[in-house]
N, C-alpha and C positions, 0 to 999 in steps of 0.2 A: 492021657488027656493032654491036649495041646495047650500051650501057654497062650494066654490072651494077648492080642496085638496091642502093641504100644500105641499110645495116642499119636496121631499124625500132627506135625507142626509145619507151619508155612511162614515165610518171610515176605512181608508186603513191600511195596515200592518205597516206603519210607524207612525200610530197614528194621521194622519191628517184627518180632517173632509172634506168630499167631498159632494158637493151639486149637486143634479140632479133634474132638474125641471120636473114637470109633463108633460109638453109638450115634453120634450126630451124623457121621458119614452114611451110616446105614439108613437113616431116615430120609436122606436126600434122594429125589427122583429126577432123573434127567428129563423124562417126558413131561412131567408137570412143571418144569421150570419155565418161566416166561421168556418169550423170544426177545432177544436184545439185538437191536441193529447196530452194526459196527459204524464207526465214524465214516468209513469210506462209503458205506451204503447210504448213509444220511446225506452226504455231500452229493452223491450221484442223483439221489431222489430230488433234492432241492434244486439242483441245476436243471433237471428235466422239467420240473414245474415252472421254473423261471423262463425256460426256453419256450414253453407252450404259451405263456401269457405275454411274451415280448413280441412286439410287432416288427416284422421284418422291414427294413428301410427300403424306400423306393429307389430303385437304381435307374439311372438314365442310360439308355442304350448308347453305347459308344460306336461311332462310325469310324471304321478304319480309314485313315488318310494315307493315300499313296502319293509320293512325289512324282511330278511329271519330269521325266528326264530332260525334256526340252527347256524347262525353266530352271533347271539346276544351275547353281552358280559355277561358272567356269573359271578356272584359274589359268592365267596366261603364263606360259613358260617361254622365256627368252633365252636364246643361245648366248654364249659369251661374246660372239662377234656382234650380235645385235645390241647387247648392253654397251659394248665399247663404242659403237656408232652413235647410240643415243647419248652417251656421256660426252662424246666429242661435239655433238650438236648443241648440247646445253652449254658447254664451255665456250663454243663460238658465239652463241647468242648473248652470253654474258660479256664476252671479250669485245664484241663489235662496238657497243657504246663507249667502252673505255678507250679502245684504239682510235675511234673517231674523235672523241673528246680530246685526247692527247695530240692528235694530228692538228685539230683546229687550234689548240693552245699553242703548239709550235709555230703555226702559221701566223697567229696574232703577235706572238712575241718577236718572231723574225721580222714581221712587217714594221713594228714599232722601232726596232733596232735599225733596220735598213733606212727608215725614214730619217732617223736622227743622223745617220752617216751622210745621207744625201743632202740634208740641210746644212751640215757643217761644210760639206764640199761647196755648196752654193754660196755660203757666206765667204769662203776663202777665194772663190773664183770670180764672184760678181759683186757682192756687197762691199767688201773692203776696198777693192779698187775704185768703186764708185764714191766711197767716202773720201778717198784721197784726191779725187778729181776736183777741179776748180768748180765745175758746175755739173749738177745732176739733172738731166732732162727727164721729162715725164715719160718719154718713149723708152729710155733706158730702164727706168723703174718698172714700166709695164712688162718688159721682157723678163725681168727678175720675178715679178709677180706670177707670170705665166708658168715659169719653171717651178715656183713654189707650189702653185695649185696643182701641177702635175704630180708632185710628191704627195700632196694631200689626197688626191683622188686615187692614188695607188695603195693607200693604206687600208688596213683592216678589210680585205676582201672576204666575201662570204655569202652575201645576199641571204638566201633561204637557210644557209648553214648557220647563220647567226642564231636562228631559233633553236637549232640543235645544240649550240654552245650553251644555251641557258640551262640545259638539262645536266650539264657536267660542270661541277664547281670550279675546277682548275681552268677549264676553257672559258667559263664565264668571267672569271677574274682577269684572265689575260685579255679577253675581249674588251672589258671595261677599261683596262689600262691603255689598250691601243686606241680606243675611242677617245679617251681623255687626251692622249698625245695628239691625235688628229684634230681635236677641238682646239688645242693650242696653236697648231699650225694654221688652221682655218681662221682663228682669231687674228693671227699675225697677217695673214693674207688680206683680211678685211681692213685692218689698220693701214697696211701698205696701199691698198686701193684708195683709201681716204686721202692719204698723203699724195698719191699720184694725181688725184683730182684737184687737190689744192695746188700742186705744182703746175698742172696744166692750166689752171685758172691764172696763176701768177704769170706764167709765160704769155698768156693771151693779153693780160693787162700791160705787160712790158712792151709787147708788140704794138698795142693800141696807143701807148704813150711815147713810143720811140720818136715819132715825128715831132712831138711838142717838147720833149725833154732833151733832144739832141742839141748840142751847142750850135749856134748859128754862125755861119762864115761871113755873113753880112755885118758890116760895122753898124749899120742902122737897120734894126729889125722893122719890118713892115708890119704895122699894127693890124691891118685888115687881114694879112696872111696868117698871122698868129691866131686871130679870131676864128678864121675858117678851120685851121688845123685843130684847134681845141674843140670846135663844134663837132667835127668828124670823130674825134676821139671820144667825146662825151656820148655820142650816139652809139658807138661800138660798145662802150662800157655798159650802157643801159640795156643792151640787147642780151648780154650774156647772163646765164643763171649760175650763181656762185654755189659752191658746196655749202651745206648747212652750217658748217663750222666757221665760214667766212662771210656770212650774211651781214653781220654788223659792220665789218670792215668794208664790204662792198657798198653798203648804203652811205658810209662816210666818204668813200671815194667818188661815188656818183654825185653827192652834194658838192664836194670840192670841185669837181669838173664843171658843174653848172656855174659855180661861183667864178671860176676862172674865165669861162666863156663870157659871162656877163661883165666881168672886169675888163676884158679886152674890148668889149663893145662900148663901155663907158669911157674907156681911155681913148678910143677912136673918136668918139663924139667930142670929148673935151679937147682933143688935139685939133680937130677941125674948127672948133669954136674958139680956140686959143684961150680956154678957161683954165687958169692955173690951179684954182682950188679944186675944181672937178677932176682935173688931171691927177692931182695929188691923192684925192680920195679913191680914184680908180686904181692908182698904183698900190695903195694900201690894201684894197680889196684883192688885187692879184696876189700880193704877198701872202695874205691869209689863205687864199685858195691853194697856193703852192705848198704852204706849210701843212695844210690838211691832206694834200695828196701824199706828201712824204710820211705823214703820220699813219695814213691808211696802209701804205706799203710796209711800214715798220710793223704794223699790226698783223699783216699777212705773214711776215717773217716769223714773228713770235708764235703765231698759231702753228706754223709748220714745225718750228723747233719743239714745241710742246708735243706735237704728234710724233715726232721722231723719238722723243724720250719714252713715250708709251710703247713704241715699237721696240726700242732697245730692251725694256723690261720684259716684254713678251718673248723676245728672241732668247734672252738669257734663261728663261724657264725651259725652253726647248733643248738647249744645249747642256742642261744639267744631267 
């Protein structure tokens, strides 16, 4: 007789030993056991159901876009030679304003320096000899002024280029300095012309008074002749227009000349009438008239000396 089978034992997932008897095993039926779905089958079933109930999203039909080769961006490819030429052009475009500006600057600086040298030469050859001369005439001074104005007109040439010089700082600075120097020479020229006009006026007055101021060779001056001479001189003085700086002195001289003309007339009348008192009064009037003439001539001289002082100060600024 066979030995009864030992009870079967199992170990669960928690490590516990489970015992199952043989009688219990014999009672189990595989066919009658309930069907148990595996976890994998459950997951598959749930996914299938979810897929059925899920609405498929609407998809927008996509249109294939093809690029037109004619509108494709083209890349320019330059050769080494082309790049060098283009670089050279850029450098030239940048260099032209600089070169032009420096050329204008050199021109302005050279013009100012040349004008100074020409002015110094003019002072040595014309002005100083004239200062040492006993008399300086208006014609001599006019020649000097013409030379000075020639120097002035030759300064700072440029015309339309002066506008270009304003675009370059160094050229603009040189241009401003040259213009300032030209302004000083122009100012000196104006002052010399004022002096020349004063000198010409003084020369005219001296000529007009020569006949009445020259010493007489006759021991007995003819009263009527002196009266006529002074009348002619007074008419000449009244016709001339003086420089603005000598207007006051001119009016003083004109008044003095009328006084002298009237004095000679009164003296002639008193002489003819043999009136001693009137003769003495006429002589006094003549004396006052001559004093006024001398005072007016002294006023002319003082005005011209003041003008010469102004000229000297301006000339010194140029030679610095």
